[in-house]
C-alpha positions in Angstrom: 64.8 -56.5 35.6 65.4 -54.1 38.3 61.7 -52.7 37.6 60.9 -56.3 38.0 62.3 -56.7 41.3 60.9 -53.1 42.7 57.6 -54.5 41.9 57.9 -58.0 43.3 59.5 -56.7 46.5 56.3 -54.0 46.6 53.6 -56.7 46.4 55.4 -58.9 49.1 55.6 -56.2 51.5 51.7 -55.1 50.6 50.9 -58.7 50.8 52.2 -58.9 54.2 51.1 -55.7 55.7 47.5 -55.4 54.2 45.8 -51.9 55.4 42.0 -53.5 56.2 39.6 -51.1 54.4 37.9 -51.0 57.6 40.6 -48.8 59.1 40.7 -46.6 56.3 37.2 -45.7 56.9 37.7 -45.4 60.2 40.8 -43.3 59.7 38.8 -41.1 57.3 35.5 -40.7 59.7 38.0 -39.5 62.5 39.5 -36.8 60.1 36.1 -35.6 59.2 34.9 -35.4 62.8 38.1 -33.6 63.7 37.5 -31.0 61.1 33.8 -30.7 62.0 34.5 -30.0 65.6 37.1 -27.7 64.4 34.8 -25.7 62.1 32.4 -25.7 65.0 34.4 -24.4 67.7 35.7 -21.8 65.5 32.3 -20.4 64.7 31.3 -20.4 68.4 34.8 -18.7 69.4 34.2 -16.2 66.5 31.3 -14.9 68.3 33.7 -13.3 70.8 36.1 -11.9 68.6 37.3 -8.5 69.5 35.9 -9.0 73.3 38.7 -7.8 75.8 40.3 -10.9 77.6 41.6 -10.2 81.1 45.3 -10.3 80.9 45.7 -13.3 83.7 43.5 -15.8 81.5 45.7 -15.3 78.1 48.5 -17.9 79.2 45.5 -20.2 79.7 44.0 -19.4 76.9 47.0 -19.9 74.9 47.9 -23.3 76.6 44.2 -24.7 75.5 44.8 -23.5 71.9 48.2 -25.0 71.7 47.0 -28.4 73.2 44.2 -28.1 70.3 46.8 -27.7 67.5 48.5 -30.6 69.3 45.6 -33.0 69.6 44.9 -32.3 65.9 48.4 -32.7 64.9 48.1 -36.2 66.8 45.2 -37.1 64.9 46.6 -36.3 61.5 49.3 -38.5 62.3 47.5 -41.4 63.7 43.9 -40.8 62.3 42.7 -44.2 63.9 43.4 -43.0 67.5 39.3 -42.5 68.1 39.8 -41.4 71.7 41.9 -38.4 70.6 38.4 -36.7 69.2 37.0 -36.9 72.9 40.3 -35.0 74.1 39.5 -32.4 71.2 36.1 -32.1 72.1 36.7 -31.4 75.6 39.6 -29.0 75.3 37.5 -27.0 72.9 34.4 -26.9 75.5 36.8 -25.6 78.3 38.5 -22.9 76.0 34.9 -21.9 74.9 33.5 -22.0 78.2 36.6 -19.9 79.7 36.0 -17.3 76.9 32.5 -17.0 77.7 33.0 -16.8 81.3 35.4 -14.1 80.7 33.3 -11.9 78.6 30.2 -12.2 80.1 31.4 -12.1 83.7 
């Protein structure tokens, strides 16, 4: 009887709060895009691995790295927040640009 009651409560909750299939699809796309952006960023950043970074620039680079990690965590917790992808793109682009300028002068 307890199992039946639990099942009934669970079904009632699902019926009151259905997850639209479109939302699931969008969330999956946002997750995949974030993963692809991260892989592209890592590949681009790997080109500069081992290059000396000016000490005054290191705190800024660390801040950008933390920001990117925070944005990825926000995407993981709210994968429908499409605007976070643009924020992640800008953060990665800024980090790469600073790194490139520091290495190439």
